[in-house]
C-alpha positions as CSV (number, residue, x, y, z in Angstrom):
1,M,6.5,-4.8,19.1
2,I,4.2,-7.2,21.0
3,V,1.7,-9.5,19.2
4,M,-1.2,-10.8,21.2
5,T,-4.6,-12.4,20.5
6,T,-8.0,-10.8,21.1
7,S,-9.7,-14.2,21.1
8,L,-10.4,-14.0,24.8
9,V,-11.1,-10.2,24.8
10,T,-14.7,-9.1,24.8
11,T,-14.4,-5.3,25.5
12,I,-11.7,-2.7,24.8
13,T,-12.1,0.7,26.3
14,G,-10.2,3.9,26.2
15,A,-9.3,3.5,22.5
16,R,-8.4,6.8,20.7
17,L,-9.5,6.1,17.1
18,P,-8.7,8.4,14.2
19,R,-11.3,10.9,13.1
20,W,-11.6,9.3,9.6
21,L,-12.8,6.0,11.1
22,L,-15.6,7.6,13.2
23,P,-19.1,8.8,12.4
24,R,-19.4,12.5,11.8
25,D,-21.5,13.0,14.9
26,W,-19.0,11.3,17.1
27,P,-18.6,13.3,20.4
28,Q,-15.6,15.5,20.9
29,K,-13.5,16.1,24.0
30,E,-11.3,19.2,24.0
31,G,-11.6,19.4,20.2
32,A,-10.6,15.8,19.5
33,P,-12.6,12.6,19.1
34,A,-13.7,11.1,22.5
35,S,-12.2,7.7,23.2
36,A,-14.1,4.6,22.2
37,T,-15.3,1.3,23.6
38,I,-14.9,-1.6,21.2
39,E,-17.0,-4.7,21.7
40,I,-15.7,-8.0,20.3
41,E,-17.7,-11.1,19.6
42,Q,-16.1,-14.3,18.2
43,G,-13.1,-12.5,16.9
44,S,-15.0,-9.7,15.1
45,I,-15.9,-6.2,16.1
46,A,-19.5,-6.1,17.0
47,A,-19.9,-2.4,18.1
48,V,-18.0,0.8,18.6
49,R,-19.4,3.4,20.9
50,P,-18.3,6.5,22.8
51,D,-16.4,5.5,25.9
52,W,-18.1,7.3,28.8
53,K,-17.2,4.8,31.5
54,R,-13.9,3.0,31.8
55,E,-13.1,0.3,34.4
56,P,-9.8,-1.4,35.3
57,N,-8.8,-4.5,33.4
58,K,-11.0,-7.3,34.7
59,S,-12.5,-10.6,33.7
60,T,-15.9,-10.4,32.2
61,G,-17.4,-13.9,31.9
62,N,-15.4,-15.9,29.5
63,G,-13.6,-12.8,28.2
64,T,-11.5,-9.9,29.4
65,L,-11.9,-6.1,29.4
66,I,-8.9,-4.1,28.5
67,D,-8.5,-0.4,29.2
68,L,-6.1,1.3,26.8
69,E,-6.3,4.6,28.7
70,G,-6.5,6.8,25.6
71,A,-3.8,5.0,23.5
72,L,-3.9,5.6,19.8
73,V,-5.5,2.7,17.9
74,L,-5.6,1.9,14.2
75,P,-7.2,-1.0,12.4
76,A,-4.9,-3.6,10.8
77,L,-2.4,-2.0,8.4
78,V,-2.1,-2.5,4.6
79,E,1.2,-2.6,2.8
80,T,0.0,-1.3,-0.6
81,H,3.2,-1.6,-2.6
82,A,6.1,-4.0,-2.0
83,H,8.7,-6.0,-4.0
84,L,9.2,-9.3,-2.2
85,D,11.2,-10.7,-5.1
86,K,13.9,-8.0,-4.6
87,A,13.7,-7.6,-0.8
88,Y,16.8,-8.0,1.4
89,T,19.3,-8.3,-1.5
90,R,21.3,-5.1,-0.9
91,S,24.1,-6.8,1.0
92,R,25.1,-8.9,-2.1
93,L,24.9,-6.2,-4.8
94,G,28.1,-4.3,-4.1
95,A,28.6,-0.6,-5.2
96,L,25.7,1.0,-7.0
97,A,25.3,4.2,-9.0
98,P,22.5,6.5,-7.9
99,G,19.1,6.7,-9.5
100,L,16.3,4.6,-10.7
101,L,17.6,3.1,-13.9
102,P,21.0,1.9,-12.4
103,A,18.9,0.2,-9.6
104,I,16.8,-1.6,-12.2
105,A,20.0,-2.8,-14.0
106,A,21.4,-4.1,-10.7
107,M,18.3,-6.1,-9.9
108,H,18.3,-7.6,-13.4
109,E,21.7,-8.9,-12.8
110,D,20.7,-10.3,-9.4
111,R,18.0,-12.5,-10.9
112,A,20.5,-15.2,-11.4
113,N,20.4,-15.7,-7.6
114,W,16.6,-16.0,-7.4
115,T,16.3,-19.7,-6.7
116,D,13.3,-21.2,-5.0
117,D,15.1,-21.2,-1.6
118,D,16.4,-17.7,-2.0
119,L,13.0,-16.3,-3.0
120,L,11.1,-18.1,-0.2
121,R,13.6,-17.2,2.5
122,R,13.6,-13.5,1.7
123,A,9.8,-13.3,1.2
124,N,9.1,-15.1,4.4
125,R,11.4,-12.7,6.2
126,A,9.5,-9.8,4.7
127,L,6.0,-11.2,5.6
128,E,7.2,-11.9,9.1
129,A,8.3,-8.3,9.4
130,A,5.1,-6.9,8.0
131,W,2.9,-9.1,10.1
132,T,4.8,-8.1,13.3
133,A,4.2,-4.5,12.3
134,G,0.5,-5.0,12.2
135,V,-0.1,-5.7,8.4
136,T,-2.8,-8.1,7.4
137,Y,-2.8,-7.3,3.6
138,L,0.3,-7.0,1.5
139,R,0.4,-6.4,-2.2
140,T,3.7,-7.3,-3.9
141,H,4.8,-6.6,-7.4
142,V,6.6,-9.4,-9.2
143,D,9.0,-8.9,-12.1
144,W,7.6,-10.6,-15.2
145,W,10.0,-10.5,-18.1
146,D,8.6,-13.3,-20.4
147,T,5.2,-14.4,-21.6
148,R,5.4,-17.3,-19.1
149,A,5.0,-16.7,-15.4
150,P,8.3,-16.3,-13.6
151,R,9.5,-18.5,-10.8
152,A,8.7,-15.9,-8.1
153,W,5.0,-15.8,-9.3
154,Q,4.6,-19.5,-8.6
155,R,6.5,-19.5,-5.3
156,F,4.6,-16.5,-3.9
157,G,1.3,-18.1,-4.9
158,E,2.3,-21.0,-2.7
159,L,3.4,-18.6,0.0
160,A,0.1,-16.9,0.0
161,Q,-1.6,-20.2,1.0
162,T,0.9,-20.7,3.8
163,W,0.3,-17.2,5.2
164,R,-3.5,-17.0,4.4
165,T,-4.6,-17.0,8.1
166,R,-2.3,-14.1,8.9
167,V,-1.5,-11.9,5.9
168,R,-3.4,-11.7,2.6
169,L,-0.7,-11.8,0.0
170,E,-1.7,-10.3,-3.4
171,R,0.5,-10.5,-6.4
172,V,0.9,-7.9,-9.2
173,A,2.6,-8.8,-12.5
174,L,5.2,-6.1,-13.2
175,V,5.4,-6.3,-17.0
176,P,7.8,-4.2,-19.1
177,L,6.0,-2.3,-21.9
178,P,8.1,-3.7,-24.7
179,L,7.0,-7.2,-23.8
180,I,3.4,-6.3,-24.7
181,D,3.9,-4.4,-27.9
182,G,1.7,-7.0,-29.5
183,V,-1.9,-7.8,-28.5
184,G,-1.2,-11.5,-28.3
185,N,1.4,-11.2,-25.5
186,A,-0.8,-8.9,-23.5
187,R,-3.7,-11.4,-23.7
188,E,-1.5,-14.4,-22.9
189,I,-0.1,-12.7,-19.8
190,A,-3.5,-11.5,-18.7
191,S,-5.0,-15.0,-19.0
192,Q,-2.3,-16.4,-16.7
193,I,-3.1,-13.6,-14.2
194,A,-6.8,-14.3,-14.4
195,A,-6.1,-17.9,-13.6
196,S,-4.2,-17.0,-10.4
197,D,-5.7,-16.3,-7.0
198,D,-5.4,-12.8,-5.6
199,A,-3.6,-11.5,-8.7
200,V,-3.5,-8.1,-10.5
201,L,-2.1,-7.1,-13.9
202,G,0.6,-4.3,-13.9
203,A,3.4,-2.7,-15.8
204,F,6.3,-0.3,-15.6
205,I,5.5,2.9,-17.6
206,H,8.3,5.3,-18.0
207,T,9.7,7.5,-20.8
208,S,12.7,5.1,-21.1
209,N,10.3,2.4,-22.4
210,Y,7.2,4.4,-23.4
211,V,5.1,2.7,-26.1
212,R,1.5,4.1,-26.2
213,A,0.2,1.1,-28.1
214,S,1.5,-1.2,-25.3
215,I,-0.4,0.7,-22.7
216,D,-3.5,0.3,-24.9
217,H,-2.9,-3.5,-25.2
218,L,-2.4,-3.7,-21.4
219,I,-5.6,-1.9,-20.5
220,D,-7.7,-3.7,-23.2
221,A,-6.4,-7.1,-22.1
222,A,-7.2,-6.2,-18.4
223,A,-10.7,-5.2,-19.3
224,A,-11.3,-8.3,-21.5
225,A,-10.1,-10.6,-18.6
226,S,-11.9,-8.5,-15.9
227,L,-8.6,-7.7,-14.2
228,A,-7.7,-4.8,-12.0
229,L,-4.6,-2.9,-12.8
230,D,-1.7,-1.7,-10.6
231,L,0.9,0.4,-12.5
232,H,4.3,1.8,-11.9
233,I,3.8,5.1,-13.7
234,D,5.8,8.2,-14.4
235,E,8.3,7.4,-11.8
236,E,10.4,10.3,-12.9
237,L,10.5,14.1,-12.9
238,D,10.1,14.6,-16.6
239,A,7.3,17.1,-17.3
240,H,6.8,15.3,-20.7
241,A,6.0,12.0,-19.0
242,F,2.4,11.4,-20.1
243,G,1.8,7.8,-18.9
244,L,-0.7,8.9,-16.3
245,E,-2.6,11.1,-18.7
246,H,-2.9,8.4,-21.3
247,V,-4.0,5.8,-18.7
248,T,-6.7,8.3,-17.5
249,T,-7.9,8.9,-21.1
250,R,-8.2,5.1,-21.7
251,A,-9.9,4.8,-18.3
252,E,-12.5,7.4,-19.3
253,Q,-13.1,5.5,-22.6
254,H,-13.6,2.1,-20.8
255,L,-15.8,3.7,-18.1
256,R,-18.2,5.0,-20.8
257,A,-18.2,1.5,-22.3
258,G,-18.7,-0.2,-18.9
259,G,-16.7,-2.9,-17.2
260,L,-13.7,-0.9,-15.9
261,R,-12.1,-2.2,-12.7
262,R,-9.9,-0.3,-10.2
263,I,-6.6,1.1,-11.6
264,V,-4.0,1.8,-9.0
265,C,-1.2,4.2,-10.1
266,S,2.0,4.2,-8.0
267,H,4.6,6.9,-8.0
268,A,3.2,9.5,-10.5
269,C,6.2,11.7,-9.6
270,A,6.0,13.6,-12.9
271,L,2.8,15.3,-11.8
272,A,5.0,17.5,-9.6
273,A,7.1,18.5,-12.6
274,R,4.2,19.6,-14.8
275,D,2.9,23.2,-14.8
276,E,0.3,23.8,-12.1
277,D,-2.7,24.2,-14.4
278,S,-2.2,21.0,-16.5
279,A,-1.4,19.0,-13.4
280,L,-4.6,20.1,-11.6
281,T,-6.7,19.6,-14.7
282,L,-5.4,16.0,-14.9
283,L,-6.3,15.4,-11.3
284,D,-9.8,16.7,-11.9
285,R,-10.2,14.1,-14.6
286,I,-8.7,11.3,-12.4
287,S,-11.3,12.1,-9.7
288,R,-14.0,11.0,-12.1
289,V,-12.6,7.5,-12.8
290,P,-11.9,4.6,-10.5
291,L,-8.3,5.3,-9.9
292,S,-6.2,5.4,-6.7
293,L,-2.8,6.9,-6.2
294,V,0.0,5.3,-4.2
295,A,2.8,7.5,-2.9
296,L,6.1,5.9,-2.1
297,P,8.1,8.6,-0.3
298,T,11.1,6.5,0.8
299,T,12.2,5.4,-2.6
300,N,11.1,8.6,-4.4
301,L,13.1,10.8,-2.1
302,L,16.1,8.6,-2.6
303,L,16.0,7.9,-6.4
304,Q,14.4,11.0,-7.9
305,D,16.7,13.9,-8.9
306,A,19.6,11.7,-7.9
307,R,23.1,12.3,-9.2
308,A,26.4,11.4,-7.6
309,G,28.0,14.2,-5.6
310,R,25.0,16.5,-5.9
311,T,22.3,17.4,-3.4
312,P,18.9,16.8,-4.9
313,R,16.8,19.9,-5.5
314,R,13.4,18.2,-6.0
315,R,11.5,15.9,-3.7
316,G,10.1,13.6,-6.3
317,L,6.6,13.2,-4.7
318,S,3.3,13.2,-6.4
319,L,0.6,15.8,-5.6
320,L,-0.9,14.2,-2.5
321,H,-2.7,17.1,-1.0
322,E,-4.2,18.1,-4.4
323,A,-5.3,14.6,-5.1
324,R,-6.9,14.1,-1.7
325,S,-8.8,17.4,-1.9
326,R,-10.4,16.1,-5.1
327,G,-11.6,12.9,-3.4
328,I,-9.0,10.7,-5.1
329,P,-7.9,7.8,-2.8
330,V,-4.3,8.3,-1.7
331,L,-2.3,5.5,-0.2
332,I,1.3,5.3,1.1
333,G,3.5,2.3,0.8
334,S,7.0,1.1,1.7
335,D,8.0,0.1,-1.9
336,N,11.5,-1.4,-2.0
337,V,13.2,-2.7,1.2
338,Q,16.9,-3.2,1.5
339,D,17.6,-3.8,-2.2
340,A,19.1,-1.8,-5.1
341,F,16.4,0.8,-5.0
342,C,16.5,1.5,-1.3
343,P,18.9,0.2,1.4
344,L,16.5,0.9,4.3
345,G,13.1,-0.1,5.5
346,N,11.5,-3.2,7.0
347,F,7.9,-3.4,5.6
348,D,6.4,-1.1,8.3
349,P,3.7,1.1,6.8
350,V,3.9,3.4,9.8
351,E,7.6,4.1,9.1
352,A,6.7,4.9,5.4
353,L,3.9,7.3,6.5
354,G,6.3,9.0,8.9
355,I,8.7,9.8,6.1
356,G,5.7,11.0,4.0
357,V,4.7,13.3,6.9
358,L,8.0,15.1,6.6
359,A,8.5,14.9,2.8
360,A,4.9,16.0,1.8
361,Q,4.2,18.1,4.9
362,L,1.2,16.0,5.9
363,N,-0.5,17.8,8.8
364,D,-2.5,16.0,11.5
365,P,-1.3,12.6,10.3
366,F,-3.1,10.4,12.8
367,D,-6.6,11.8,12.2
368,R,-6.2,12.8,8.6
369,W,-3.6,10.6,6.9
370,S,-3.4,7.3,8.8
371,D,-6.1,6.0,6.4
372,S,-3.4,5.9,3.8
373,I,-1.9,2.9,5.5
374,C,-5.2,1.2,6.5
375,R,-7.7,1.5,3.6
376,A,-7.3,-1.7,1.7
377,D,-10.7,-1.0,0.2
378,W,-9.1,1.7,-1.8
379,L,-7.3,-1.0,-3.8
380,G,-10.6,-2.7,-4.7
381,D,-13.5,-2.0,-6.9
382,A,-16.0,-0.8,-4.3
383,P,-14.4,1.5,-1.7
384,D,-16.4,1.9,1.5
385,A,-18.4,5.1,1.5
386,E,-18.0,5.4,5.3
387,P,-15.2,3.3,6.8
388,T,-16.0,1.6,10.1
389,L,-14.5,-1.0,12.4
390,V,-17.9,-2.8,12.9
391,G,-18.0,-6.1,11.1
392,R,-14.2,-6.3,10.7
393,R,-11.9,-8.9,12.3
394,A,-10.6,-7.7,15.6
395,D,-7.1,-7.0,14.3
396,L,-5.9,-3.7,15.9
397,V,-2.7,-1.8,16.3
398,V,-2.3,-0.1,19.6
399,F,0.5,2.5,19.9
400,E,2.3,3.2,23.1
401,T,1.3,6.9,23.0
402,D,-1.9,8.9,23.5
403,D,-0.5,12.0,21.7
404,P,-1.8,12.3,18.1
405,H,0.2,15.5,17.5
406,T,3.6,13.8,17.7
407,W,2.5,10.5,16.1
408,P,4.1,8.6,14.3
409,S,7.4,9.6,16.0
410,A,6.6,7.0,18.6
411,T,6.1,3.8,16.7
412,A,6.2,1.2,19.5
413,R,3.0,-0.7,19.5
414,R,1.1,-3.8,20.5
415,V,-0.6,-5.8,17.7
416,L,-3.9,-7.4,18.8
417,R,-5.0,-10.3,16.6
418,A,-8.4,-11.8,16.2
419,S,-6.9,-15.2,15.5
420,A,-5.1,-17.4,18.1
421,D,-2.9,-18.5,15.2
422,L,0.1,-16.4,15.9
423,T,2.7,-18.6,14.2
C-alpha cells in the first residue's frame, strides 16, 4: 500500500465511486455509475461531478490534476470494532481450545502481561496497520473488569491524542454484566466514561453471564449520563439468547421518554438461530429505534459452532440482508486480530468485508456493501440522510483495479491523505 498526500492536488478525475455515495440522478455508463471528477480545496472536497472530460496528469496552477482512469475509489475507511488491548498476543498464548469462552479465559490470563509498554507497543502497531490500510476512524473496545478505569483505558486515551491528526481513536468500555448488578457500579463507571474524550459505554451480554437487571442498569446509566452504547450481544447460536430483544425493548421505552442516543449492537449471531418469524419481527422493531448492527465475519466464522475435531455446520452470522432491507445500518468490522479469538487479520476493513462477501453472500459488494466499512456516521446519533464526499476531508482510498465485479479480491491500493502529516 502507498500513502500519499493530496495537499498539492486540486483535481482528481476518472474516479469510479460506489453507487451508494452518489446522487440518485448520477449519470450511468453501460449500467454502472459514470466516473467522477473530484475537486479539492485546502484539503477538503469542494465538489464531485460527472467526469465527462479527462486529461493527462498535469500541473494546474499551484496544484496537480490526477487521472485515476476509472480506478475504484472509496472515502476513508472506518474500523468499527477492534480490541487493541488484546491485539497481537497470539504468539505468546500457547495451545488454545476452540470456541468463544476458552478464548475469553486465555485473554484473562494474559492480562498479567499488559504493562504500559506492552499495551502501547501493540496498540501503536495496530493503529499503524489500520492507518496504512486507509482507516481514519477506529473504535476499540477495552476490557473493564473493575469499577475503576483499567490501565489500557488511560493509555489509549493518551494514544488518541498522539494519533489525533491521522486516526480518530474512540474507546468503548467492555464491562461484564455481573460487575453492574447494582445501580451504583453502573453509574460510577458511566461517570468515568462521560468524563473521557471520545468514549462510549459498552458491555458483554451472553447467556453465560445474562442478568436482565444489569442490562437495565447499563442502559439507564447511559441515558442518565447521555452516553452512546456499543454492546457485544448474543455472540452465540443459542435461540434462547434474548439480549438483543431486551435491549430493543428498553430502547423503545427510552425513545418514548426522549433522550436516547445511538446503540450499536455487535455480533447478534443468535438472530440466525431463532425461528424466521420471531427474528424478522425483532428486526422490524429494531428498525424503529436508533440501533446499528455490526457484523464481525472473521471471528464469528471461527468461534461459532466450534468444537475440536468437528467441522462447523452453522456460519454464526447475523441477518445482514434482512436488517439492511429494513433500513437498519449494517457495518462490518475486523474484531480481534492475532489474539486468542482470532490468529489472523491486520486491521484492514477491506479484508473483513471480503470475508463477509463470501460468508454472507453479499452481492455487488463495491456498489452496495462498501458503505459497511465507510459509514462512520452510522456509529453516531445523526446518520447522514444522503452520504456525500462534499465537505469531507480529502482522504481517499484508491484501488488498483477498475472492476467492481471482482472487488475486493484485489486489495492493493493507494491511500490519499488530506494532511501532509504522514508520520
